[in-house]
N, C-alpha and C positions, 0 to 999 in steps of 0.2 A: 514575595507575589505570594496573595491570600486569598480563595474563596470561602463568602462566607468566616474571615477572622481566623482559616488557618490553612495553612503553608501545601502548596497544591504541588502534585506531584507533576512535575514540569519532564515532557516530554520531548523527546525530538527528534528525529528521524532524519537524514540527508538532501533526498528533493521526490517532488512532487510532481504532476503533471499540470498543473494547473489552481486544483482544491486540495484541500488534506481532507482526511477520513476524521469524520465523526468513529468515537472511542464504543460507542456499540456497535456499530458495522464492521468493527475488527475484533476488539473483546467481548464482544456478546451483552457488556455492562455502560449503565450510561453514570459518562464524570461530564456534570454538567459544563462544567467549561475548555472542555476536549472535542469542542464539535469544528463540525468539516466548515473550514473560510478559503475562500478563493489567496489563489498561495502564484508571487511574480518569480515563476525563475527566471532566470536569468540565464546568457545564453555559453554562460562558462561551463554550464554542470557538465562534468567529464560523465562520458560512460552514459546520455539519458538514456536513448534508448539501444536497447542489446535483442542480439538476439539468445538463443539456449536450444540445443536441437537434439535428441535422442534418434536412435535410429529404432525402431517397433520393441522391438527385445529388451534395448535398453531401459524402452518404455513400463515394459511390458515387467519385468523384474522388482524393478524399484514399485510400479502402485502396486502390482500387490500385493509388498513383502508389509505395507498397511493395511490394504483395503483389498483380501484376497478372497471377498464377496463378489467383488465385481467379474463382469464376464468382457475379456476384453480378447474374443471371436473372434473373425470377419477380419473384415476391414478397419485397420484403421482410423479412414479416415469417419466410422462410425461408432467408434466406443466413444467422439463428445458429446454431449450434448451442448443446446443456446443457453447460455453462460448469462445466469443473473447479476446487474449492476451496482452498486453503494453508489449514494450521489455526490463522491469523489468521481466514482468512471472504475472504480477498482469490479476487478470483479468479485462479489460478495459471495457467489458457488456458482458449482458448474457440475452437470450430474458427467460420468467418466466413468463406465459399461456401467451405467445404469449402479452409482451410486452416489449420494451427491456431495462435495467435497467443498468445504470452502477453499475458497482464494489464498486464504492469511494462511491453509496449512496448506493445499496445494505448492504454495511458496517455501515453501518449511523444506515438504517433502523432498522439495524440486530443485534446488536451494536456489531463486529465481529472483533475482533486486527486489521487487514488487510486486504486490495481491495485484499490479495494473500494465493487460495480458490480452497479448490475443493471443489464439493459438491454432495452425495446420495444422490436418495428418495429410502422409501418405501412402502409399505404403510400402515409401525407405528411409520417407523424414518425420519425427513431429516437432517441429519446431513453434515458441515461443518466443515470442515477440512480446520486450518489459518494458519500459517507459518509466522514471523515477528508480528510487533503492532507500528503501528503508519500508515501515509498517506506516507511513504516513503521518501523526496522528501527534497532533503535539506541532509543538513549530520547525516549521521544516530551514536549515540553515542556509541552506541553497538562498532560497524567498527571505529568510531572513536578513541573508545579504544584500537579493536584489533590494532589499525598502532599506537601508542606509546606506546603500551608492546614493538611491533617490534622494536621497535630503529626511530618510524619516527615524527620527531617533529612538535610542531603547526602548524606552516608555512604548512610544506606538505600539515598535516592532512586538511589545508582548502585548503589550493588551489584543490585539490585533490579531496574535493564534490563541493568546490562550484569555477565553470570551467572557467575562465579568467576573473580570482580577482588576482588582486594588493593589499595588504594590507598595509596602512597606516606607513611613516615611526616612527615610535615607539624605542623604546632599545626593542633586545634582550633580550625574560627574561629570 
């Protein structure tokens, strides 16, 4: 698979929630063939939506180890500001305790399956509801599978997920 006659970095992930992420929104650098596209996830995606719950003290310990400048005093519901969203619906960034954290960084820190999440906080629990699995850039494995089951060829699938690419001349499979 080529872009401007050079092999691409064919990144992939498990499953998205209707749209893939643009590389710029996740990794901060533009990759012309890694732009967000619609993706038809099938019903067979296991654990498509998951929840992860922390006690407020567990969350404080984990978060403050990485972001010691955060102010996590007062009610847990006041720790979280309004998230900013990427075009895919993933959290681009969210203020927590006065610190702006990317959705991708929070995903890594907390072990969330993806950066497409919502958060609810009470005095007894902080719950993340997460949809999909992976960084969301490039080809969705479950989306590609759904396209194949609907009759798309491998060429159609690859050129859908990796925009503006060409496929080197090999015999059709």
